[in-house]
C-alpha positions as CSV (number, residue, x, y, z in Angstrom):
1,M,23.0,37.8,39.5
2,S,24.7,40.3,37.3
3,S,23.6,41.2,33.9
4,S,27.0,40.1,32.3
5,A,25.9,36.5,33.9
6,I,22.2,36.5,32.7
7,H,23.6,37.3,29.3
8,F,26.1,34.4,29.4
9,R,23.4,32.0,30.3
10,F,21.0,33.1,27.5
11,L,23.9,32.6,25.1
12,F,24.6,29.0,26.4
13,V,20.9,28.0,26.2
14,L,20.8,29.6,22.7
15,A,23.9,27.5,21.7
16,I,22.3,24.1,23.3
17,L,19.0,24.8,20.9
18,V,20.7,25.5,17.7
19,A,22.8,22.4,18.5
20,L,19.8,20.6,18.8
21,A,18.1,21.9,15.8
22,N,21.1,21.1,13.8
23,S,21.1,17.6,14.9
24,Q,17.5,17.2,13.6
25,T,18.2,18.6,10.2
26,D,21.3,16.0,10.0
27,K,19.2,12.9,10.1
28,P,17.7,11.8,6.8
29,N,15.3,13.8,5.5
30,R,12.6,11.3,5.3
31,R,9.3,13.5,5.9
32,V,8.1,15.9,3.8
33,Q,7.5,19.1,5.8
34,S,4.3,20.1,6.7
35,N,1.9,20.9,3.7
36,K,-1.4,22.1,4.1
37,N,-2.8,19.8,1.5
38,V,-0.8,16.8,2.0
39,A,-3.3,13.6,1.6
40,M,-2.9,10.0,0.9
41,F,-5.9,7.8,-0.5
42,V,-5.2,4.0,-0.2
43,F,-6.9,1.2,-2.2
44,G,-5.9,-2.4,-1.9
45,D,-6.3,-5.7,-0.4
46,S,-5.0,-7.3,2.5
47,L,-1.6,-5.9,1.9
48,F,-2.9,-2.4,2.7
49,D,-6.0,-3.4,5.0
50,P,-5.6,-1.3,8.5
51,G,-9.0,-3.1,9.7
52,N,-11.7,-2.3,7.3
53,N,-12.8,-5.7,7.2
54,N,-13.4,-5.6,11.0
55,Y,-16.4,-3.9,9.9
56,V,-17.7,-6.0,7.2
57,P,-20.0,-8.7,8.4
58,S,-19.9,-10.9,5.3
59,T,-16.3,-11.7,5.2
60,N,-14.2,-13.8,7.2
61,A,-10.8,-12.4,5.8
62,R,-9.9,-10.7,9.0
63,S,-7.0,-10.6,11.3
64,N,-8.5,-9.0,14.5
65,F,-6.9,-11.4,17.0
66,P,-3.2,-12.2,18.5
67,P,-0.5,-12.7,17.1
68,Y,-1.5,-10.2,14.6
69,G,-0.2,-6.6,16.0
70,E,1.8,-7.8,18.5
71,T,5.2,-6.0,17.4
72,F,4.3,-2.3,17.2
73,F,0.6,-1.7,18.3
74,R,0.4,-4.7,20.9
75,Y,-3.1,-5.4,20.3
76,P,-4.6,-7.1,16.8
77,T,-5.9,-3.9,14.8
78,G,-7.0,-6.2,11.6
79,R,-3.7,-5.7,9.5
80,D,-2.4,-8.7,8.5
81,C,1.2,-8.2,9.9
82,D,2.7,-8.5,13.3
83,G,3.0,-4.5,13.3
84,R,2.9,-1.8,10.7
85,I,1.9,-2.3,6.9
86,L,3.5,0.0,3.7
87,P,0.5,2.1,4.1
88,D,1.4,3.2,7.6
89,F,5.0,4.0,6.9
90,A,4.0,5.9,3.8
91,A,1.7,8.0,5.6
92,A,4.2,8.5,8.2
93,Y,7.2,9.5,6.1
94,A,4.8,12.3,4.4
95,G,3.8,13.7,7.8
96,L,0.4,11.9,8.3
97,P,-0.8,9.4,11.1
98,Y,-1.0,6.2,10.9
99,W,-4.2,4.7,9.3
100,R,-7.5,4.2,10.8
101,A,-9.9,1.9,8.8
102,Y,-12.1,4.0,6.6
103,L,-15.3,2.1,7.9
104,D,-14.2,3.0,11.4
105,P,-17.2,4.9,12.8
106,D,-14.8,7.3,14.8
107,D,-12.9,8.2,12.0
108,D,-14.1,11.4,10.2
109,N,-11.2,13.5,9.6
110,F,-10.8,12.9,5.6
111,T,-8.5,15.8,5.0
112,V,-5.4,13.8,5.6
113,G,-6.9,11.2,3.1
114,A,-8.6,7.8,3.9
115,N,-7.7,3.8,3.7
116,F,-10.2,2.1,1.7
117,A,-8.4,-1.1,1.5
118,S,-10.1,-4.6,2.2
119,A,-8.3,-8.0,2.6
120,G,-9.7,-10.2,-0.1
121,A,-10.6,-7.5,-2.4
122,G,-9.9,-7.8,-6.3
123,A,-9.9,-5.7,-9.1
124,L,-13.0,-8.0,-10.2
125,I,-16.0,-7.9,-8.0
126,E,-16.3,-11.7,-8.6
127,T,-12.9,-12.4,-6.8
128,D,-14.6,-12.0,-3.2
129,P,-17.8,-10.4,-3.3
130,N,-17.8,-10.6,0.5
131,A,-15.0,-8.2,0.8
132,I,-14.8,-4.6,-0.6
133,P,-13.6,-4.7,-4.3
134,L,-12.1,-2.1,-5.9
135,E,-15.0,-0.6,-7.6
136,V,-16.7,-0.2,-4.3
137,Q,-13.4,1.3,-2.8
138,V,-13.5,3.8,-5.5
139,D,-17.1,4.6,-4.9
140,Y,-16.4,5.0,-1.0
141,F,-13.6,7.5,-2.2
142,K,-16.0,9.6,-4.4
143,E,-18.1,10.1,-1.2
144,V,-15.2,11.4,0.8
145,A,-14.6,13.7,-2.2
146,N,-18.2,15.2,-2.1
147,L,-17.8,15.6,1.7
148,L,-14.3,17.4,1.4
149,K,-16.2,19.9,-1.1
150,D,-19.0,20.4,1.5
151,Q,-16.5,20.8,4.4
152,L,-13.5,22.9,2.5
153,G,-15.4,24.6,-0.6
154,E,-15.1,23.6,-4.1
155,A,-11.6,25.5,-4.6
156,D,-9.8,24.0,-1.5
157,A,-11.3,20.4,-1.8
158,K,-9.9,20.4,-5.6
159,E,-6.4,21.7,-4.4
160,L,-6.4,18.8,-1.7
161,L,-7.5,16.1,-4.2
162,Q,-5.1,17.1,-6.9
163,G,-2.2,17.3,-4.5
164,A,-3.0,13.8,-2.8
165,I,-1.4,10.7,-3.5
166,Y,-3.3,7.7,-4.6
167,Y,-1.5,4.8,-3.4
168,S,-2.8,1.0,-4.5
169,S,-2.1,-2.6,-4.5
170,I,-4.6,-4.4,-6.3
171,G,-4.7,-7.8,-8.4
172,G,-2.9,-10.5,-6.1
173,V,-6.4,-11.9,-4.9
174,D,-7.2,-11.9,-8.6
175,Y,-4.4,-14.1,-9.6
176,A,-4.2,-16.5,-6.7
177,S,-8.1,-17.1,-6.9
178,F,-7.9,-17.8,-10.6
179,I,-4.6,-19.9,-10.4
180,F,-5.6,-21.9,-7.4
181,T,-9.4,-22.6,-8.8
182,A,-9.1,-22.9,-12.5
183,T,-8.7,-26.0,-14.8
184,N,-7.5,-26.6,-17.9
185,V,-5.8,-23.2,-17.9
186,T,-4.5,-22.3,-21.3
187,E,-1.9,-19.3,-22.4
188,S,-5.1,-17.5,-24.4
189,L,-7.1,-18.0,-21.2
190,V,-4.3,-16.6,-18.8
191,E,-3.9,-13.5,-21.4
192,D,-7.5,-12.8,-21.4
193,Y,-7.7,-12.6,-17.8
194,V,-4.7,-10.5,-17.2
195,N,-6.4,-7.9,-19.9
196,I,-9.8,-8.3,-17.9
197,V,-8.0,-7.3,-14.3
198,I,-6.0,-4.6,-16.2
199,G,-8.9,-3.1,-17.9
200,N,-10.8,-3.1,-14.4
201,I,-8.0,-1.4,-12.7
202,T,-7.4,1.1,-15.6
203,N,-11.2,2.0,-15.2
204,Q,-11.3,2.7,-11.9
205,V,-8.0,4.7,-12.1
206,K,-9.9,6.8,-14.8
207,E,-12.7,7.4,-12.2
208,L,-10.3,8.7,-9.8
209,Y,-8.7,10.8,-12.1
210,K,-12.4,12.4,-13.2
211,A,-12.9,13.0,-9.2
212,G,-9.4,15.0,-9.1
213,G,-6.7,12.4,-8.6
214,R,-3.4,13.3,-10.1
215,K,-0.8,11.7,-8.2
216,F,-0.8,8.0,-8.5
217,A,1.4,5.3,-6.9
218,F,1.1,1.9,-8.3
219,Q,2.7,-0.9,-6.2
220,N,2.7,-3.9,-8.8
221,V,1.9,-7.5,-7.6
222,S,4.1,-9.6,-5.3
223,P,5.6,-12.7,-6.2
224,L,2.7,-14.8,-5.3
225,G,4.4,-17.9,-6.4
226,C,6.9,-17.8,-4.1
227,S,4.7,-17.2,-1.0
228,P,4.8,-19.9,1.8
229,E,0.7,-20.2,1.1
230,S,1.3,-21.1,-2.9
231,K,4.2,-23.1,-2.1
232,E,2.1,-25.1,0.6
233,T,-1.1,-25.3,-1.5
234,F,0.8,-26.7,-4.5
235,N,3.2,-28.6,-2.2
236,A,6.2,-27.2,-4.1
237,T,9.8,-27.1,-3.1
238,G,10.4,-23.9,-5.2
239,C,8.1,-21.4,-6.4
240,V,4.8,-21.8,-8.3
241,K,5.6,-21.1,-11.6
242,S,2.2,-20.5,-13.1
243,L,1.5,-18.0,-10.4
244,Q,4.9,-16.4,-11.2
245,K,4.3,-16.4,-14.8
246,I,0.7,-14.7,-14.8
247,V,1.8,-11.9,-12.1
248,T,4.7,-11.0,-14.3
249,M,2.3,-10.7,-17.2
250,H,0.2,-8.5,-15.1
251,N,3.2,-6.1,-13.7
252,N,4.5,-5.8,-17.6
253,A,1.0,-4.6,-18.5
254,L,0.6,-2.4,-15.6
255,N,4.0,-0.6,-17.0
256,I,2.5,-0.1,-20.3
257,V,-0.8,1.5,-18.7
258,A,0.7,3.9,-16.5
259,E,2.5,5.2,-19.5
260,E,-0.5,5.3,-21.8
261,L,-2.5,7.3,-18.9
262,A,0.2,9.8,-18.7
263,S,0.6,10.4,-22.3
264,E,-3.5,10.6,-22.3
265,L,-4.4,12.4,-19.2
266,P,-3.3,15.9,-18.6
267,G,-1.5,16.4,-15.3
268,F,-1.7,12.7,-14.8
269,K,1.5,11.8,-12.8
270,Y,2.7,8.2,-11.6
271,L,5.2,5.9,-10.1
272,I,5.5,2.2,-10.0
273,F,7.0,0.5,-7.2
274,D,8.4,-2.7,-8.2
275,Y,7.3,-4.7,-5.0
276,F,7.8,-7.9,-7.1
277,N,11.3,-7.7,-7.2
278,A,12.0,-6.0,-3.7
279,L,10.2,-9.0,-1.9
280,M,11.7,-11.8,-4.3
281,D,15.2,-10.7,-3.6
282,R,14.5,-10.7,0.3
283,I,12.9,-14.2,0.0
284,E,15.9,-15.5,-2.1
285,N,18.7,-13.7,0.0
286,P,17.4,-13.3,3.5
287,T,20.7,-12.8,5.0
288,K,21.7,-10.1,2.9
289,Y,19.0,-8.2,4.4
290,G,19.4,-9.2,7.9
291,F,16.8,-11.9,8.1
292,K,17.6,-15.5,8.9
293,V,14.2,-16.8,7.1
294,G,13.0,-16.1,3.7
295,D,10.6,-18.8,2.5
296,V,8.9,-19.8,6.0
297,A,6.5,-17.8,7.8
298,C,6.9,-16.9,11.3
299,C,3.2,-18.1,12.0
300,G,1.0,-20.7,10.3
301,S,1.4,-24.5,10.0
302,G,2.6,-26.8,7.5
303,L,6.1,-27.4,6.3
304,Y,6.3,-23.5,5.2
305,R,4.2,-22.6,8.0
306,G,1.8,-21.7,4.8
307,I,-1.4,-22.9,6.1
308,T,-3.5,-20.1,7.1
309,T,-4.0,-21.1,10.6
310,C,-2.1,-18.0,12.3
311,G,-4.0,-17.1,15.5
312,S,-6.6,-19.7,15.0
313,L,-8.6,-21.0,18.3
314,T,-9.4,-24.3,16.3
315,S,-6.0,-25.5,14.6
316,T,-2.8,-25.7,16.1
317,Y,-0.1,-23.2,14.7
318,E,3.4,-22.5,15.2
319,L,4.9,-19.0,16.0
320,C,8.3,-17.7,16.0
321,S,9.9,-16.0,18.6
322,D,11.3,-13.3,16.9
323,P,9.2,-11.8,13.6
324,S,12.0,-9.4,12.8
325,E,14.0,-12.5,11.6
326,Y,11.6,-13.5,8.8
327,V,10.6,-11.8,5.9
328,F,6.9,-13.5,5.9
329,F,4.8,-13.0,9.1
330,D,2.1,-15.4,8.1
331,A,1.3,-17.3,4.8
332,G,1.5,-14.5,2.3
333,H,2.2,-10.9,4.2
334,P,5.8,-9.6,5.4
335,T,6.6,-8.7,8.7
336,E,6.7,-5.2,9.7
337,A,10.7,-5.6,9.6
338,C,10.3,-6.4,6.0
339,N,8.3,-3.5,5.5
340,I,10.4,-0.9,7.1
341,Q,13.2,-2.1,4.2
342,L,10.4,-1.8,1.5
343,I,9.2,1.5,2.4
344,E,12.6,3.0,2.3
345,L,13.0,1.6,-1.6
346,L,9.3,3.4,-2.4
347,W,9.9,6.5,-0.7
348,N,13.4,7.5,-1.4
349,G,14.7,4.6,-3.9
350,S,16.4,4.8,-7.3
351,T,14.8,4.0,-10.7
352,H,15.6,0.2,-10.6
353,V,13.2,-0.1,-8.0
354,V,10.5,2.8,-8.4
355,W,10.0,4.6,-11.4
356,P,9.9,7.4,-12.7
357,V,10.0,8.9,-9.5
358,N,9.8,7.8,-6.1
359,L,7.2,8.6,-3.7
360,K,8.9,11.6,-1.9
361,E,9.4,13.1,-5.2
362,L,5.9,12.3,-6.4
363,L,4.4,14.4,-3.4
364,E,6.5,17.2,-4.1
365,L,5.6,17.6,-7.6
366,E,3.4,20.4,-8.3
367,I,0.0,20.1,-10.1
368,E,-1.1,22.9,-12.3
369,T,-4.9,23.5,-10.9
370,E,-6.2,24.5,-14.5
371,S,-5.8,20.9,-15.3
372,F,-9.0,20.1,-13.4
373,F,-12.5,19.7,-14.3
374,G,-12.5,23.4,-16.1
375,N,-10.2,23.1,-19.5
376,N,-10.9,19.3,-19.8
377,V,-14.8,19.1,-20.0
378,D,-14.4,17.3,-23.3
379,L,-11.8,14.8,-22.1
380,L,-13.8,13.8,-18.9
381,S,-16.8,13.2,-21.1
382,Q,-14.8,10.9,-23.2
383,L,-13.8,9.0,-19.7
384,S,-17.4,8.7,-18.8
C-alpha cells in the first residue's frame, strides 16, 4: 500500500473520531465531568431508600419482592419503585454509580458517598423506631467521615466532604403518622408539631455541617394528601386537606430555615427542590406530562390502589401492564417514569422549581477550604 493511501486512511479514521466526539458534546450536558472529589451523601425515607431496610430485622417496611424493581433492575432491590429512584438519577448525573445500601456489607467504597435512607424513617425517632431515623443516619455519616479521614488523610477527606452534596428528603412519614393517628388536632398542635420536626431537621443539618458538610440539597415534602394511600385511608374523593395543610406549613418553614442557616453558617450553600408542586402538577395534569393516570397507583388494591398490598403473598392486588403510564407505582411512591421527569427539574431546572440554584450548579460551586474547622472554632462550639 502506498504512503498516500495510508495517509488518506489515517485522515478518514481521524475524521470519524472527531465526528463521534462532536456528536457526544452535542448531547445535553447532564453530567458534571469527572471531578476527583465528587461525592454525595443521601438521607431520607422510603422515597430515597435503595435497600437499607433489607438489613434491618426490626422493620417490615421493605420492598424486596416483585413487582418492585421490574422496570430497570429486573429484580427487587428494596426500592419503593418499579425502577430507579431520584437519588439514583442524581448520582448518575453527577457521574456516580447507582446506589447500594449503606448497610450492604459488600459496599465499602465511600469515596463516592453513601445512601443512608430508610423506609419509614422520620425526623423524629418516635415516628418509627424500627426504621433508621434521621439522627441515626447522621451518626452513620459521622462514622463514614471518620473512616474517610483514616483512608484519605485529613486534608483530602476535608476536601471531599466539603465538595460533596448532602441530599435529603425527610418529614413525610412524620406528618403522615401524625395526621393518620392524632385525635382532636388543633391549629396550635399542628404548629407545635411542625416546629418540632423542623427543629430536629435543623439540628441534624448543623451536625452535618460540623462534620464538614457545606452543600445541602433539600427536597421538600410531597403532596401527601393527594397520594393514593391518603385518599384510600380517608375515603376521600379529593386530596386530604389536613395533610396538605401541614405539609405546606413544613415546606414554608423549610424555606425560612434554609435561608437562616445560609446567613448563619460560613460556606453553607443549599438548594430547595419544590418536589411538592412538581409532583402535584403531574397528579392533577397527567396527560400534560405523557401519563394516562395521575391519581391511581399502578400496583395495589382498593379504589385508588392505595391499600399497600403491592406484591403481597397473602392479599390480592392489581398490577398495571405499563407503569410508565402512571405517576404512582404504589400507594405513595412515583414510578421510574415520573422520577425521570423530576430529576430533570432538580438537576437543571429554573428557579420556579428549584432555588436558589439547581443541583448541577450546586455541585459546581466552589467552597473555600478555609471555612472549615480551623477558622470556625467558636462557631462550631456554639453549634454543639
